[in-house]
N, C-alpha and C positions, 0 to 999 in steps of 0.2 A: 426605301420606306420613309424617307424624311418627310414629315408632315402628314403621313398616312395614318389611318385609324385602324387598330387591330384589337379584336375581341379574342380573349384566350380563356376557354373554360378549363377548370382545374388549374387555374393560374397561381394558386397560393403556394405551391411547392413543386418539387420534382421537375419534370420536363416542362410543364406549363410555366413555372416560374423562370426557368432558364431561358425559354423562348421569349418571355416577356422582357427579360433583361437584355437579351440580344437585340430585340426590335427597338426597345427604348434607346439603346446605345446608338442605333442608326437614325434616331430622330423621330421615331413613330410615337403616336399617342396610344397608350395601351390601356385597355379596360379588362380587368381581371374579374372573372365570374366563377364563384366557388361557394362551398358551404362553410369553409373555414374563415369566418368573419375576421377574427383577430389577425391571423397571419396575412390574409388577403389584403386587408386595409393597410397593414404595415408595409408590405411590398409595394402596393400601389402608391402610397405616399412617397416612398423612397425613389420611385421611378417617375414621379410627377404625373402619374396616371390616375385612374379611378377604379373603385371596387364596387361590385354589386353582389349581394347574396343571391346565389343561383343554384337551384336543384335542377340539374339538367334532365332528370327523369320526368319533369313537369313541363309540358309544352308552353304553358303560360310564362314560366320562368325564363325560358330561352327567348321568347318574344320580348319580355321585359328587359332582358340584358341587351338585346340589339337596340331597342328603343332608347335605352339609357345611353349607349355608346353614341348614337346619332344625336341625341339631345345635348350631350356633354361636348362633343367634338365636331358635330356638323356632318357626320357621314360614317361610312364603314367601308373599308377596303380589303380587309383580311379577317377571316374567322378561323382560328385554330381550335378545332373541337377536340380537345385533348383529355377532358375529364374521363377517368376510368377507374375501375376497381377489379379485383379478382374475387371469384367465388370461393376459392380454396376447397372445392369439392370436385370429385371425379364423377364419372357415370357409374361407379361401382357402389359398394355398400355404404359409402359415406355421402351419397348423393343427397343434397338438401335443396328441395324445390324452391324454398324462399330465398336462399343464397343465390341460386341460379337466376331467379326472376329479378333479384336486385341488380345483379351484374348485367343482365340484359336490358333492364330499364335505363341504366346509366350508360353502358357501353354501346348499345345499339339505338335504343329510343332517343337517347340524348343527342346522338349525332344526327339522326333524322330530324328531330325537332330543331336542332341548331341550323341545319341546312335550310329548312323551310322558313325559319325566321330571318336568317342572314341574307338569303338570296335577293329579296327585293331591295334591301338596303344597299347591298353591294352593287346591284344594277344601277340604283339611283345615284351612286357615287362614281359611276363611270366604269365599273368593272373591277375585278380583283380576284382573290383566291380563297376558296374554302378547302381546308385540309380535313377530309373526312370520307364519308361514303361516296364511292368513286366511279367505278367503271360504267355503270348504267347511266349515270347522269353527266359524265364528262362531256361526251359529244353533244348531248341535248342542251347543255348550258353554254356551249362554246359560242354560239351565235349571239348570246346575250353579253358576251365579254366577261363571263365568269369561268375561271379555271378551277378544276376540282382534282385534288390529289389525296392519296392516303399516305400517311407517314407510318410505317410499320416496323417499329424497333423491337428487337429482342429484349430480354430483361435488362433493365438499367438500374443503377443504384438510386432508387427513389423509395418513398414511403410505401409504395404498392408491394414491395417485396421485403420490407423491414422485418427482421427476425428470421427470414428464410434464406438469407444470402448463402450461408454455408451449405445448406441442403441443395440449393441449385448448383453450386460449384461441384459438390460431390456427385451430382447427377450428370456432370459434364456440360453444364450450361455456362459458358463464359458470360460475365456480366459487363454490360457497356457502361462507360462513363457518360454522364448526361451530355457532356460537350460533344460527344460523337453524334448524338441525336440532333443537337442544335445545328451542327455542321450539315447534316442531311437536310434539315429543315431549310437552311439557306440555299442548298442546291435546288430544292423545289422552287423557291422564290425566283431563282435565277433561270430556271427552265422556261421554255415558251410552249411547252406541251400541256396536255390536259388528260384526265381520266387514267392516270397511272398510279401504281402501287409501289412506293419506294421502300425497299427493305433496308434495315440497318442492323447488321450483324457484325460480331467481332472479327477482325482480321480481313475484312473486305470493304472496299469503297462502296458507299451507298449508291444505288442506281435503281431504275424502274425494273420490276420483275417482268420478264418476258413470257406472257401467257401464250400457250399454244392455241391455235385456232380450233374451234370445235370440229370434230370429225364430220365429214360430209357423207353423203350416201354412196354405197358401193354400186357400181354399174355393171359388174360382171356376175 
């Protein structure tokens, strides 16, 4: 990653911040895209990178973040589409349509908008990696020199679960250290495959999930 340009959404804290620090330590130019202006600017300055206010639920913001990265550092080689939230509501009596829509706008729309914005810039820089929406576009983008992977961690000690750690532990969910997720991220960078979903769970080494093939027709 020495000299490469990486855009990290949700880069002001948690997994995004940890990935930014990891990449910067390898010599990458990092651009943090987040809604937390104060923390984002602070981390970016510390890493010699750049920060841009970005609401990933808005397509224009994702496009602006990519354009900013290219303008500041001359290209884009990696997009870590990491920004995410939880709705903290179930499909039961506590279902909250607005909380659900907010999480979908950020967790799904934000990744789709990020891929759409980053792809042309990554192609223009000679290829690279998008960590986001995966299986359907992995093969399609391979011919363009763009690899696509999903990084799928279980709960980790980040702000997204702040205040709920003990509840999760009581329910039997072991919580990951952020460094475990960063180690899995590096394994993705080292892989030469595409279109894979890498799980990160406690007690197991991260690797791509092996999806079964869709069942074919019965001939008898």
